[in-house]
C-alpha positions in Angstrom: -36.6 -9.8 -8.1 -35.7 -6.2 -7.5 -33.6 -4.6 -10.2 -32.1 -1.2 -10.9 -30.7 0.7 -13.9 -27.0 1.3 -13.2 -24.3 3.3 -14.9 -20.6 3.3 -15.0 -18.8 6.6 -15.7 -15.2 6.0 -16.8 -14.7 2.5 -18.3 -10.9 2.1 -18.1 -9.3 -0.6 -16.0 -11.5 -0.4 -12.9 -14.6 0.9 -14.7 -14.3 -1.9 -17.2 -14.3 -4.5 -14.4 -17.4 -2.9 -12.9 -19.1 -2.7 -16.3 -18.6 -6.4 -17.0 -19.7 -7.3 -13.5 -22.9 -5.3 -13.7 -23.6 -6.6 -17.2 -23.6 -10.1 -15.9 -25.7 -9.4 -12.8 -29.4 -10.3 -12.6 -29.8 -7.3 -10.2 -29.3 -4.9 -13.1 -32.2 -4.3 -15.4 -30.3 -2.0 -17.8 -26.7 -0.9 -17.9 -25.5 2.4 -19.1 -21.8 3.3 -19.8 -19.9 6.5 -20.3 -16.3 7.0 -21.5 -14.5 10.0 -23.1 -12.4 7.8 -25.4 -14.5 6.6 -28.3 -12.4 3.6 -29.0 -12.6 2.4 -25.4 -16.3 3.1 -25.3 -16.9 0.8 -28.3 -14.7 -1.9 -26.8 -16.7 -1.9 -23.6 -19.9 -1.6 -25.5 -19.1 -4.8 -27.3 -18.3 -6.6 -24.0 -21.3 -5.5 -22.1 -24.2 -4.8 -24.6 -25.4 -1.7 -22.6 -28.7 0.0 -23.1 -26.9 3.3 -23.8 -23.2 4.3 -24.3 -22.2 7.9 -24.3 -19.2 10.2 -24.3 -20.9 12.8 -22.0 -21.4 11.9 -18.4 -24.1 14.6 -18.2 -26.4 12.3 -20.1 -26.1 9.8 -17.3 -26.9 12.5 -14.8 -29.9 13.6 -16.7 -31.4 10.1 -17.1 -34.1 9.8 -14.4 -34.2 6.0 -14.8 -30.6 5.5 -13.6 -30.5 5.2 -9.8 -27.0 3.8 -9.2 -23.8 5.2 -10.6 -20.2 3.9 -10.3 -17.6 6.7 -11.0 -14.3 5.3 -12.1 -12.8 8.3 -13.9 -9.3 9.4 -14.1 -7.5 11.7 -13.5 -8.6 11.8 -9.9 -9.4 15.5 -10.1 -12.6 14.6 -12.0 -14.0 12.8 -9.0 -15.5 15.8 -7.3 -17.5 17.5 -10.1 -18.9 14.2 -11.5 -19.8 12.8 -8.0 -21.4 16.2 -7.1 -23.6 16.2 -10.2 -24.7 12.6 -9.6 -25.5 13.1 -5.9 -27.4 16.3 -6.7 -29.5 14.3 -9.2 -30.5 11.9 -6.4 -28.4 9.0 -7.5 -26.6 6.5 -5.3 -22.9 6.7 -5.9 -19.9 4.5 -5.6 -16.8 6.6 -6.2 -13.3 5.2 -6.6 -10.7 6.4 -4.2 -9.8 9.1 -3.3 -13.0 10.6 -2.1 -11.6 14.0 -3.2 -8.5 16.1 -3.8 -9.5 18.8 -1.2 -11.1 18.5 2.2 -13.9 20.9 1.3 -14.8 18.8 -1.7 -15.1 15.7 0.5 -17.2 17.6 3.0 -19.5 18.9 0.2 -20.1 15.4 -1.2 -20.8 13.9 2.2 -23.4 16.7 2.9 -25.0 16.3 -0.5 -25.5 12.6 0.0 -26.9 13.1 3.5 -29.2 15.9 2.4 -30.6 14.0 -0.6 -31.0 10.7 1.3 -28.8 8.7 -1.1 -26.1 6.1 -0.5 -22.5 7.3 -1.1 -19.5 5.1 -0.7 -15.8 4.9 -1.7 -14.3 2.0 -3.6 -11.9 0.6 -1.0 -12.1 -2.9 -2.5 -9.5 -4.5 -0.2 -12.3 -4.9 2.4 -13.5 -7.7 0.2 -10.2 -9.5 0.3 -11.0 -12.8 2.2 -7.8 -12.6 4.2 -8.6 -9.1 5.5 -12.2 -10.2 6.2 -10.7 -13.1 8.2 -8.5 -10.7 10.2 -11.6 -8.6 10.9 -13.4 -11.7 12.2 -10.5 -12.8 14.5 -10.2 -9.3 16.0 -14.0 -8.9 16.4 -14.4 -12.3 18.1 -11.6 -11.6 20.6 -9.3 -14.4 19.4 -6.3 -12.1 19.2 -7.1 -10.3 22.4 -6.4 -6.6 22.5 -4.6 -5.6 19.3 -1.2 -4.1 20.0 0.4 -3.6 16.5 -0.6 -3.9 12.8 2.0 -3.8 10.1 1.2 -3.7 6.3 3.8 -3.6 3.5 2.4 -3.2 0.0 4.5 -2.8 -3.2 3.6 -2.5 -6.8 5.5 -3.3 -10.0 7.2 -0.4 -11.7 5.0 -0.8 -14.8 1.8 -0.3 -12.8 3.4 2.3 -10.5 4.5 4.4 -13.5 1.0 4.2 -15.0 -0.5 5.5 -11.8 2.1 8.1 -11.0 2.0 9.5 -14.6 -1.6 10.5 -14.4 -1.8 12.3 -11.0 0.6 14.2 -8.7 -0.2 12.3 -5.5 2.2 10.3 -3.2 2.3 6.5 -2.8 0.7 7.1 0.6 -2.3 8.8 -1.1 -2.5 6.3 -4.0 -1.5 3.0 -2.5 -1.3 3.1 1.3 -4.7 4.6 1.3 -6.2 1.1 0.9 -4.2 -0.2 3.8 -5.1 2.8 6.1 -8.7 2.2 5.2 -8.9 -1.5 6.1 -6.6 -1.2 9.1 -8.8 1.6 10.6 -11.8 -0.6 9.9 -10.1 -3.6 11.6 -9.4 -1.4 14.7 -12.8 0.3 15.0 -13.8 2.2 17.2 -10.2 3.4 17.6 -9.2 6.4 15.6 -5.9 7.8 14.4 -4.4 10.6 16.4 -0.8 11.0 15.2 1.1 10.2 12.0 4.9 10.2 11.4 6.1 9.4 7.9 9.2 9.3 5.8 9.8 8.8 2.1 12.6 7.7 -0.2 13.3 8.9 -3.7 14.2 6.6 -6.7 12.8 5.9 -10.1 9.5 7.7 -9.7 11.1 11.1 -9.0 11.7 11.6 -12.7 8.1 10.4 -13.5 6.1 12.8 -11.3 8.4 14.0 -8.5 7.1 11.5 -6.0 8.7 9.2 -3.6 9.3 5.6 -4.6 8.2 4.4 -1.2 6.7 5.9 2.0 6.5 4.4 5.5 4.1 5.8 8.0 3.6 5.2 11.7 0.1 5.9 13.0 -0.8 6.0 16.6 -4.4 5.2 17.5 -6.3 6.8 20.3 -6.3 3.5 22.3 -2.5 3.1 22.0 -2.4 0.6 19.1 0.5 1.1 16.8 0.0 0.9 13.0 2.9 0.8 10.5 2.0 1.0 6.8 4.6 1.0 4.0 3.7 1.5 0.3 5.8 1.7 -2.8 5.4 1.4 -6.6 8.9 0.6 -8.0 9.4 -3.2 -7.9 11.7 -4.1 -10.9 10.0 -4.5 -14.3 10.9 -8.2 -14.2 9.0 -8.8 -10.9 6.5 -11.5 -11.8 3.4 -9.9 -10.2 1.6 -6.6 -10.0 1.0 -6.2 -6.3 2.6 -7.9 -3.3 1.4 -7.4 0.3 2.4 -8.7 3.7 0.4 -8.1 6.9 1.2 -8.8 10.5 -1.3 -8.3 13.4 -0.2 -8.9 17.0 -2.4 -9.0 20.0 -2.3 -9.8 23.7 -3.7 -13.3 23.0 -2.3 -14.2 19.6 -0.9 -13.1 16.3 -2.0 -13.3 12.7 0.3 -13.2 9.7 -1.3 -12.8 6.2 0.7 -13.4 3.0 -1.0 -11.7 0.1 2.1 -11.7 -2.2 0.3 -13.9 -4.8 3.1 -16.5 -4.9 0.6 -19.3 -4.7 -0.2 -19.1 -8.4 3.0 -19.8 -10.3 2.9 -19.6 -14.1 5.9 -20.1 -16.4 6.1 -19.9 -20.2 8.9 -19.8 -22.8 7.9 -16.4 -23.9 7.0 -14.6 -20.7 9.0 -16.4 -18.0 7.6 -16.6 -14.5 4.4 -14.8 -13.7 2.1 -14.7 -10.7 -1.3 -14.5 -12.3 -4.4 -12.9 -10.6 -2.1 -10.6 -8.7 -3.6 -7.2 -9.3 -5.3 -5.3 -6.5 -8.8 -5.2 -8.0 -8.7 -8.7 -9.4 -9.9 -10.0 -12.7 -12.6 -12.2 -14.4 -11.5 -15.8 -14.8 -14.0 -17.6 -17.0 -17.1 -17.9 -14.8 -15.7 -16.5 -11.5 -14.1 -13.3 -10.4 -10.6 -13.7 -8.8 -10.3 -10.7 -6.5 -12.1 -8.0 -4.7 -13.7 -5.5 -7.1 -16.3 -7.9 -8.6 -17.9 -8.7 -5.2 -17.6 -5.1 -4.1 -19.5 -3.9 -7.1 -22.4 -6.2 -6.5 -22.4 -5.5 -2.7 -23.1 -1.8 -3.4 -26.1 -2.8 -5.5 -27.4 -5.0 -2.7 -27.0 -2.1 -0.2 -29.2 0.0 -2.4 -31.8 -2.6 -3.1 -32.0 -3.8 0.5 -31.5 -0.4 2.1 -28.5 -1.6 4.0 -25.5 0.5 5.3 -22.7 0.8 2.8 -19.4 -1.0 3.5 -17.3 2.2 3.5 -18.9 5.2 5.1 -17.8 8.4 3.3 -16.9 10.0 6.7 -14.5 7.1 7.2 -13.0 7.8 3.8 -12.5 11.4 4.7 -10.6 10.3 7.9 -8.4 8.1 5.7 -7.8 11.1 3.4 -6.8 13.2 6.4 -4.4 10.5 7.5 -2.5 10.2 4.2 -2.4 14.0 3.8 -0.9 14.0 7.3 1.7 11.5 6.1 2.5 13.8 3.2 3.0 16.7 5.5 5.1 14.7 8.0 7.4 13.3 5.2 8.0 16.9 4.0 8.6 18.5 7.5 10.2 15.5 9.2 7.9 16.0 12.2 4.9 14.0 13.5 1.5 15.4 12.6 -1.5 15.3 15.0 -5.0 14.3 13.9 -7.5 15.7 13.3 -5.5 18.2 11.3 -5.1 21.6 12.8 -5.8 24.8 10.9 -2.0 25.3 10.8 -1.4 21.8 9.3 -4.1 22.4 6.7 -2.5 25.7 5.8 0.9 24.1 5.5 -0.5 21.5 3.1 -2.1 24.2 1.0 1.3 26.0 0.9 3.0 22.9 -0.2 0.4 22.2 -2.9 0.8 25.8 -4.2 4.6 25.6 -4.1 4.7 22.2 -5.8 6.5 20.7 -2.8 7.0 17.0 -2.4 3.8 16.6 -0.3 1.9 17.9 -3.3 3.4 15.2 -5.5 
């Protein structure tokens, strides 16, 4: 059996999931982990029994035996330098979203991967949601006919939203709707987005990091398909799950409604009241199985490397998603639709907003 030495840089929530998944896989010969918090490093070391555990990611980069690296670091501004160093070292890289904070960073990473002949992908784990996979199948086999409209509504609990919003100054479009933009564009391939109109509404999160509580974006595809994506991160603290999503796909020959609100697992205790378990976006380990998307996604990337198969999410696609949510940020700020690909004027406007600390930068 083919095996690799794999590493995880950043072993927080997502990185911890990936570390445990890799530690339990027969595809991994030796696991290496890196985390800047000593107490968390020791916690994950005890869970995964890695070959090495380090506080310095450069030790991962310098180890020639490590061929596959998962980068799960926060804040998101760390993604570019760490991914750059790993790709330069000739390692295959799965990078959590977003691909980068700046367009030039995304372009540089894509070029590095291409020049060094290594696989590079972005962690858009929702593609491994079985409901979304079913939607892809029903669109691809023609059951729905020509798709006319896709609508996705995704909302997070305030506890999780505050955690995310506190660490980075990005909008709900950039941090949450990015997943939906990714898989909707995947569902609709080869169509591409050509126009974005977005609006946002303030609430609780404004005092946390200045961002909107919710953003709704209308995206026009080049074949005329209409996409509407809404994302928010301020469900009440008492809301019994972490993430609730509703999807509607209508076509000329049929319609598909997908309920991913996690109300199918109802748990109630005297202490905690009602909870909907297994309702986080990445999923969680449940005894001998993984309930969710991130476990299968982690192993899929290993299989792509070992079998030399195309990655699930091409980095060029992730850059297109980045351009779309940045267009949503600009549209919400200006109140005007924004054309894609972004013009030099739009890119300059985004840069000005970032520098001025405008809403689109938050």
